[in-house]
C-alpha positions in Angstrom: 92.5 114.2 118.6 95.8 112.4 117.9 95.0 111.4 114.4 96.6 111.7 110.9 93.3 112.1 109.2 90.5 114.0 110.9 87.7 115.0 108.5 85.0 117.5 109.6 82.3 115.3 108.1 81.7 111.8 106.8 79.9 108.6 107.8 82.6 107.6 110.3 84.9 109.5 112.6 88.3 108.1 113.3 89.4 107.1 116.8 93.0 108.3 117.2 96.1 107.3 119.2 94.5 108.8 122.4 91.5 106.4 122.1 93.1 103.2 120.7 96.0 101.6 122.7 97.7 98.6 121.0 98.9 95.7 123.2 101.6 93.1 122.3 100.6 91.0 119.4 101.1 91.0 115.6 100.8 94.8 115.2 101.6 95.8 118.8 105.0 94.1 118.5 105.7 95.9 115.2 104.7 99.3 116.6 107.0 98.9 119.6 109.9 97.7 117.4 109.3 100.7 115.2 109.6 103.1 118.1 112.5 101.4 119.7 114.5 100.4 116.6 113.3 101.6 113.2 113.0 105.3 114.0 116.6 105.3 115.4 117.8 103.3 112.4 116.4 105.9 109.9 117.9 108.7 111.9 121.3 107.0 111.9 121.3 106.5 108.1 120.1 110.0 107.4 123.1 111.3 109.4 125.4 108.8 107.7 124.3 109.8 104.2 124.6 113.5 105.0 120.9 114.3 104.5 120.5 115.8 107.9 123.9 117.4 107.5 122.4 119.3 104.5 120.4 121.3 107.1 123.6 122.1 109.0 125.5 123.2 105.8 128.1 120.5 106.2 130.0 120.5 102.9 128.5 119.9 99.5 124.8 118.9 99.5 124.2 115.2 99.5 121.3 113.1 98.4 118.6 113.4 95.8 116.7 116.6 95.2 113.8 115.4 97.5 116.0 114.1 100.4 114.6 116.8 102.7 111.3 115.0 102.6 112.8 112.0 104.3 113.8 114.1 107.3 110.2 115.4 107.4 108.7 111.9 107.3 111.1 110.9 110.1 109.9 113.9 112.1 106.3 112.8 111.6 107.1 109.3 112.8 108.8 110.9 115.9 105.8 113.1 116.5 103.3 110.2 116.5 105.7 108.1 118.6 106.3 111.0 121.0 110.0 110.4 120.4 112.4 112.3 122.6 114.8 113.1 119.7 112.2 115.3 117.9 112.9 118.7 119.4 116.6 118.6 118.5 116.0 117.4 114.9 113.3 120.0 114.5 115.6 122.7 115.6 118.2 121.6 113.0 115.5 121.9 110.3 114.2 125.2 111.5 117.6 127.0 111.1 117.4 126.6 107.3 114.0 128.3 106.9 114.2 131.7 105.1 112.5 134.9 106.2 109.5 134.4 103.9 108.9 130.8 105.0 110.7 129.1 102.1 112.7 126.1 103.1 114.7 123.7 100.9 118.4 122.6 101.0 118.5 121.9 97.3 116.8 124.8 95.5 117.4 127.8 97.7 118.6 130.5 95.2 116.8 128.9 92.2 113.3 128.5 93.5 110.6 126.7 91.6 112.6 126.4 88.4 111.6 122.7 87.9 108.1 122.0 89.2 108.0 118.7 87.2 111.0 117.2 89.0 112.1 119.6 91.7 109.8 118.3 94.5 109.8 121.5 96.4 106.0 121.4 97.1 106.3 117.7 97.8 108.8 118.4 100.5 106.5 121.1 102.0 103.8 118.5 102.0 105.7 116.1 104.2 106.9 119.0 106.4 103.3 120.1 107.0 102.2 116.6 107.8 104.9 116.4 110.4 103.7 119.7 111.8 100.1 118.5 111.9 101.3 115.4 113.8 103.2 117.5 116.3 100.2 119.9 116.8 97.9 117.0 117.5 100.2 115.1 119.8 102.0 117.9 121.6 100.7 121.4 120.7 102.5 124.4 119.1 106.3 124.4 119.1 109.2 125.1 116.9 108.3 122.4 114.3 104.7 123.5 114.0 105.7 127.1 113.5 108.1 126.1 110.7 105.4 124.0 109.0 102.7 126.8 109.2 105.2 129.4 107.9 106.0 127.1 105.0 102.3 126.7 104.2 101.7 130.4 104.4 104.6 130.9 101.9 103.0 128.3 99.5 99.6 130.1 99.7 101.2 133.5 98.9 103.3 132.1 96.0 100.8 129.7 94.4 97.3 130.9 95.1 97.1 132.6 91.8 98.1 131.1 88.5 98.1 127.5 87.2 101.2 125.9 88.7 101.3 122.7 90.7 103.9 120.1 91.7 105.0 117.0 89.7 104.6 114.9 92.9 101.4 115.3 94.8 101.2 115.3 98.6 100.9 119.0 99.3 97.1 118.7 98.7 96.3 116.4 101.6 98.8 118.1 103.8 97.2 121.5 103.4 93.7 120.1 104.0 94.9 118.5 107.2 96.5 121.8 108.3 93.2 123.5 107.6 91.4 120.9 109.8 93.7 121.5 112.7 94.0 125.3 112.5 90.7 126.3 110.8 92.6 128.6 108.4 90.5 128.7 105.2 93.3 129.6 102.8 95.0 126.2 103.3 91.8 124.4 102.1 91.4 126.8 99.2 95.0 126.3 98.1 94.6 122.6 98.2 91.4 122.8 96.1 93.1 124.9 93.5 96.0 122.5 93.2 93.5 119.7 92.6 91.5 121.5 90.0 94.6 122.6 88.1 96.0 119.1 87.5 95.2 117.8 84.0 94.5 121.2 82.4 97.5 120.6 81.9 99.6 122.2 84.6 103.0 120.6 83.9 105.3 120.2 80.9 105.2 117.0 79.0 107.8 114.3 79.6 109.0 111.1 77.9 106.7 109.0 80.2 103.8 111.2 79.2 101.6 113.5 81.3 99.8 110.5 82.7 102.9 109.9 84.8 102.0 113.1 86.8 98.2 112.5 86.5 98.3 115.7 84.4 96.8 114.2 81.3 93.1 114.8 82.1 91.3 116.7 84.9 90.7 114.7 88.1 86.9 114.6 87.6 87.3 113.1 84.1 89.7 110.2 84.9 88.3 106.7 84.8 91.1 104.8 86.7 94.3 105.5 88.6 97.2 105.6 86.2 100.8 106.7 85.9 103.3 106.7 88.8 101.5 104.8 91.6 102.5 106.8 94.6 101.8 110.1 92.9 98.4 108.8 91.8 97.4 107.6 95.3 98.7 110.6 97.1 96.7 112.8 94.7 93.6 110.8 95.2 93.9 111.0 98.9 94.1 114.8 98.7 91.2 114.8 96.3 89.0 112.9 98.8 90.1 115.4 101.6 89.1 118.4 99.4 85.8 116.7 98.4 84.9 116.0 102.0 85.7 119.5 103.3 84.0 121.3 100.4 81.0 119.0 100.2 81.8 118.2 96.6 79.9 114.9 96.1 80.7 114.7 92.4 84.5 114.9 93.2 84.2 112.1 95.8 82.2 109.9 93.5 84.8 110.3 90.8 87.5 109.0 93.1 85.3 106.1 94.3 84.8 105.0 90.7 88.5 105.3 89.9 89.4 103.2 93.0 86.8 100.6 92.2 88.2 100.0 88.6 91.8 100.1 89.9 91.1 97.5 92.6 89.3 95.2 90.1 91.9 95.4 87.3 95.2 96.8 88.5 95.8 95.4 92.0 97.9 92.4 93.0 96.6 89.7 95.3 98.7 91.2 98.2 97.0 94.6 97.8 100.2 95.9 96.1 99.9 98.3 93.2 102.3 98.9 90.4 103.3 96.6 87.5 106.0 98.6 85.7 109.5 99.3 86.9 110.7 101.9 84.5 108.2 104.5 85.6 106.9 102.9 88.8 103.4 102.9 87.2 100.2 100.9 87.3 100.3 99.4 83.8 97.1 98.6 81.9 94.1 96.6 83.0 95.0 93.0 84.1 98.7 93.7 83.5 99.7 92.0 86.8 102.9 90.0 86.3 104.2 88.2 89.4 108.0 88.4 88.6 107.9 92.0 87.3 105.4 93.3 89.9 106.9 96.6 91.3 104.5 97.0 94.2 106.5 99.7 95.9 106.2 99.7 99.7 105.4 103.4 99.6 102.5 102.7 97.1 101.0 100.3 99.6 101.1 102.9 102.3 99.5 105.4 100.0 96.8 102.8 99.2 96.1 102.4 102.9 95.9 106.2 103.3 93.4 106.5 100.4 91.2 103.5 101.5 91.1 104.9 105.1 89.8 108.2 103.8 87.2 106.6 101.6 86.1 104.4 104.6 85.6 107.5 106.7 83.7 109.3 104.0 81.4 106.5 103.0 81.4 103.8 105.7 81.7 101.1 102.9 83.3 97.9 104.3 85.2 97.2 101.0 87.7 99.9 101.9 88.5 98.3 105.3 88.8 94.9 103.5 91.5 96.3 101.1 93.2 98.0 104.1 93.5 94.7 105.9 94.9 92.9 102.8 97.5 95.6 102.3 98.5 95.9 105.9 99.2 92.2 106.4 100.7 91.5 102.9 102.4 94.7 102.0 103.2 96.9 105.0 104.3 93.9 107.1 106.4 92.7 104.2 108.1 96.0 103.7 110.2 95.8 106.9 112.3 92.8 108.1 111.5 91.2 111.4 114.5 93.0 113.0 113.1 96.4 112.0 116.4 97.4 110.3 116.1 96.5 106.7 113.4 97.0 104.0 111.9 96.1 100.7 111.4 98.9 98.2 109.8 96.7 95.5 107.7 93.7 96.4 107.5 91.2 93.5 105.4 88.1 93.8 108.1 85.9 92.3 111.9 86.0 92.6 113.8 83.7 90.3 117.4 84.3 91.4 118.6 84.8 95.0 119.8 88.3 95.7 123.4 89.1 96.6 123.7 90.1 100.3 125.1 93.5 101.2 125.1 95.7 104.3 125.3 99.1 102.7 123.1 101.3 100.5 121.1 99.6 97.8 121.5 101.7 94.7 118.6 100.0 92.9 115.0 99.6 94.0 114.9 96.0 92.8 116.4 92.9 94.4 114.9 90.1 96.5 116.7 91.0 99.7 115.8 93.7 102.2 118.3 96.5 102.4 119.2 98.7 105.4 119.1 101.8 103.1 118.5 103.0 99.6 119.6 106.0 97.4 115.9 106.8 97.5 114.8 105.9 101.0 111.2 107.0 101.0 110.1 103.5 102.0 111.9 103.1 105.4 110.7 106.5 106.6 107.2 105.9 105.2 107.0 102.6 107.1 108.2 104.4 110.3 105.5 107.1 110.2 102.8 104.6 109.2 103.5 102.2 112.1 103.8 105.1 114.5 100.3 106.2 113.6 98.8 102.7 113.0 96.4 102.7 116.0 94.4 105.5 114.2 93.5 103.1 111.4 91.9 100.4 113.5 88.6 101.7 114.8 86.0 104.5 114.3 83.0 106.0 115.9 79.7 107.0 114.6 76.4 108.4 115.9 75.5 105.0 117.2 78.7 103.6 118.7 82.0 102.0 117.9 83.1 100.2 114.8 86.2 98.0 114.8 87.7 97.5 111.4 91.1 95.8 112.1 91.9 93.3 114.8 94.8 93.3 117.2 95.0 93.1 121.0 94.4 96.5 122.7 91.9 98.8 124.3 89.4 101.2 122.6 87.7 104.1 124.3 84.7 106.1 123.1 82.3 108.0 125.3 81.2 105.8 128.2 82.4 102.6 126.5 85.9 101.2 127.1 86.6 97.9 125.3 89.4 95.4 125.4 90.2 93.4 122.2 91.7 89.9 122.9 92.9 87.9 119.9 95.7 85.9 118.3 94.8 87.2 114.9 95.9 86.7 112.1 97.0 83.2 113.3 93.9 82.5 115.2 90.4 83.4 114.1 88.8 84.2 117.5 88.3 87.8 118.3 86.9 88.6 121.8 85.7 92.2 122.5 85.2 92.6 126.2 83.4 95.5 127.8 85.5 97.1 130.6 83.3 100.1 131.2 79.7 100.1 129.9 77.1 102.4 128.4 74.5 102.4 125.7 75.5 102.1 122.1 76.3 99.8 119.2 79.5 97.8 118.7 80.1 96.8 115.1 82.7 94.2 114.1 84.0 93.8 110.5 83.5 90.4 109.0 86.1 90.2 106.2 85.1 89.5 102.6 87.0 86.1 102.7 85.1 84.9 105.9 82.1 83.1 104.4 81.1 81.1 107.6 81.8 83.4 110.5 79.8 83.4 113.8 79.2 86.1 116.4 78.4 85.2 120.0 77.1 87.6 122.7 77.7 86.7 126.4 76.3 88.7 129.3 78.5 89.5 132.2 76.1 87.7 134.5 76.2 84.5 132.5 77.4 81.5 134.6 79.4 79.9 131.8 80.6 80.4 128.2 77.9 77.9 127.1 75.3 80.6 127.8 76.2 82.6 124.7 73.8 83.7 122.1 75.4 82.7 118.8 74.4 83.6 115.2 75.9 83.3 111.8 77.2 86.6 110.3 77.9 87.4 106.7 80.8 89.5 105.4 80.3 93.2 106.2 79.6 94.5 109.6 78.1 92.5 112.4 76.2 94.9 114.8 75.1 94.5 118.4 73.3 97.4 120.1 72.3 97.4 123.7 73.0 98.8 127.2 76.5 97.4 127.8 77.7 96.4 131.2 81.2 95.7 132.4 82.0 92.1 131.7 79.8 91.7 128.6 81.6 90.2 125.7 81.3 89.6 121.9 83.2 86.7 120.4 83.7 86.7 116.6 84.8 83.4 115.2 86.4 83.7 111.7 87.1 80.7 109.6 90.8 80.2 109.2 91.0 77.2 107.0 93.6 77.6 104.2 92.0 78.1 100.8 93.2 77.8 97.2 92.9 81.0 95.2 92.6 81.3 91.4 93.4 84.3 89.2 91.1 86.1 86.8 91.6 84.4 83.4 92.3 87.9 81.9 95.5 88.1 83.8 97.7 86.5 81.2 100.8 86.3 83.4 99.0 84.1 85.9 97.1 81.8 83.6 97.6 78.2 84.8 98.6 79.1 88.3 97.1 79.1 91.7 98.0 80.2 95.2 97.0 79.8 98.8 95.5 82.1 101.4 94.7 81.7 105.0 92.6 84.3 106.8 94.0 87.7 105.7 97.4 86.3 104.7 98.7 85.4 101.3 101.2 82.5 101.3 104.2 81.8 99.2 106.8 79.1 98.6 110.4 80.0 99.5 113.6 78.2 98.6 116.8 78.8 100.4 120.1 77.1 99.8 119.7 73.4 98.8 115.9 73.4 99.1 114.0 72.3 96.0 114.2 74.8 93.1 110.8 76.5 92.7 111.2 76.6 88.9 110.5 72.8 89.0 107.5 72.8 91.4 103.9 72.4 90.5 100.8 71.8 92.6 97.4 70.3 92.3 94.6 72.6 93.4 92.3 71.0 95.9 95.1 68.9 97.4 95.0 68.9 101.2 96.6 71.9 103.0 98.0 71.0 106.4 98.9 73.5 109.1 102.1 73.5 111.1 102.6 75.9 113.9 106.1 77.4 114.5 105.6 79.4 117.6 102.6 81.6 116.9 103.3 81.5 113.2 101.1 79.2 111.1 102.9 77.6 108.1 101.2 75.4 105.5 102.2 72.3 103.6 100.8 70.6 100.5 101.8 68.0 98.0 103.8 69.2 95.0 105.1 67.6 91.8 108.8 68.0 91.1 110.4 68.0 87.7 109.9 69.9 84.5 109.7 68.9 80.9 113.1 67.8 79.5 115.3 70.8 78.5 115.9 71.3 74.8 117.5 73.7 72.3 114.2 75.6 71.8 111.5 76.3 74.6 108.5 76.0 72.2 106.7 73.0 70.7 103.8 72.0 68.5 101.9 70.5 71.4 101.3 71.6 75.0 104.1 71.3 77.5 103.5 69.2 80.6 105.2 68.1 83.8 107.2 64.9 83.3 105.6 63.0 86.1 108.4 63.6 88.6 108.3 62.6 92.2 105.8 64.0 94.7 107.2 66.1 97.5 105.9 68.1 100.4 105.9 71.8 99.7 106.2 74.2 102.6 104.3 77.5 102.3 105.0 80.5 104.5 103.2 83.9 104.9 104.3 86.2 102.2 105.2 88.9 104.7 107.8 86.6 106.3 109.7 85.6 103.1 113.3 86.8 102.8 114.1 86.7 106.5 116.3 83.5 106.2 118.7 85.1 103.8 118.9 85.1 99.9 116.1 83.0 98.5 113.9 82.4 95.5 110.2 82.8 96.1 106.9 82.6 94.3 103.3 83.3 95.4 101.6 82.0 92.2 102.4 78.3 91.6 102.0 76.4 88.3 99.2 73.8 88.2 100.4 70.2 87.4 98.6 68.6 84.5 
C-alpha cells in the first residue's frame, strides 16, 4: 500500500494514496500546487545553495551539517508525488555512498565524532523514509538500494553499545523499513535506540539533556519537553516500536505524555513550541502569542504522531488535533503561491517584516521567505502535502472511517465512495456511494461541532426530503448497512463563528479572546494604513457577521479603537482601561491566510474592551 505509515496491527488501518484520490478543493488544490510548483521550487533552491552540489563534489561543502537531509526529504516528496525528476536526483545521491553503506557529505572521514550535533543518523532517517516511499510507490530501484544499504550499515555499527543520535527520526524510519521489508534487525535497532535514550546516551549541553529527550527514559517521562521537533519525532518512533513489539506499557506512556502536552503546552492553532532560543515547548501554560515559536516542522511532526496514535487506538481526539493542525499550521506554513514559507508561526506580530527575496538567515519574521539557512520546513511541507491523502481515511474490520473532509474518492473492498464538500468554508459533507457492498461508514464529528446532524438517503428515494435525519454528537457517527450505488450520507456541521476564551492559567492570554469558525482559527491583520492592532479591543458576544470573498469566508465584528493616554511610565496604581474611543468594524481572516498581502501586523488573541 502507498502509505507513509503502515502498522502491522492497531484498531485502524490507513488507506493510502492508492485508495484515496483527492479532487480540487481546499486540500486538492494545495496538493496539486505542491506537485507542480513547491517541489520544483525546493529543487531549484537546493541547487542554488549548493546542497545538491555537495553530492557532486562541487567545490567546498556548503550548507549546515544536516543539509543532506533536505535532499532526502525532497526525494521523499518526489516519491509520493511520482515526480519524474526523482531518478536523476537519486542517482546523484547514490554516487556518494561508500562501500560499507555509509553516506554523508559532511562527516565522511570523521564518522560519528559528534553524535549530539552531527545529525548523521538523522540524515539516514530521512534517506530511509525516502526509500520506503519509493518502495511503496514504485518498487525496488537505485534509491531504495541506497536506503537499505544505509540501514544495514547503521545496524552493524550501532546494534551493540549505548549510542544514539541527538536528533531522533532514525527510529520511525527503521520501523517503517521493517514493515515494508520484514527484516527483523531494523525493528530491533529502532527498539534499542528508543530504550537507550535517557540512560543517558548523550553528553550534557547548555540547554540540558532534556533538549535531546535524554534526561529520563522514555517510559518515565510525564510530558513532551525540550526541542519540539526532536520530541515529536521520537514519540512517533516510540509509538511505532510499541505497536510492532506489542508493548502496551510503552504505548500508554506516549498517550499520557501527549494528553498532558495537548492540555497544557499546545497553542490554539495546534502549534507547539513557546521558546525561540532552543525551539522548545516551555513549561505548562507557557503559551505567549507574540513569542510563540510554533515551528512548521513541529506541526508536521505533531500530525505524524497524532496519526500514529489514531491508528493504534482509534480515539477520535487524535483526528481532532490533526484537523486543527492541518488547517491552522500546515496550511499556514506555505504561501498561496507555493513558493514561500513560514518557519516560525507566532500568534501575534507587532511590527511588519522587511520584505526580501533571498535566503532568510533567521527563523523569525512575520513574512514568508522563499528559503532559509535551515530549510527543513519547505521540504517537510512538500513531503507532507505529497502524502496527504494517506491521512484522510482508514479501514477497520467493519468498514471505512473518514477522519478529514475534502472532495475526492475513497475505495475499500467493494465500497467506492465520493466525498463532495466545500469544507472548511461550508459545513455540508456528502458521502455518496458509487459502488456498493455491506459494511459500516463512519464520519468524524469534530469536537467543536455541538449541533451536527447526519442524514441517510437511499438511492431509490424520490427526493432529498425523503432523508432519515438524526442529531449526532462529537465523535464518530456510524451507519452500517448493505450499501447500493446512489445511497448517500449527508453530514451537516454547524459553521457559525464562535468566541473562544483561553484557560485562565495562560498568563500571556489573560484578558483576551479570539474567534473560530469550523476548524479555522481567525485573526486580525493590519496592512499599510489599516487601523493599528495595538489600539484595538473587542467585546466578546458581539455579533460576528460573515462575508464571502470567493470561496473564502471572512468575518467582521465591532471593535473599540484607542488606548489609554501614553505617559512616561506604563504602570499605574489602578487598572488600565480603554479610553472610550470610536467603534469600528474589525475584519477577521483565517489565520492560515495572513501575510499573503505583504508585510503586516497580526494578532489572533484580541484584548477585551472594559
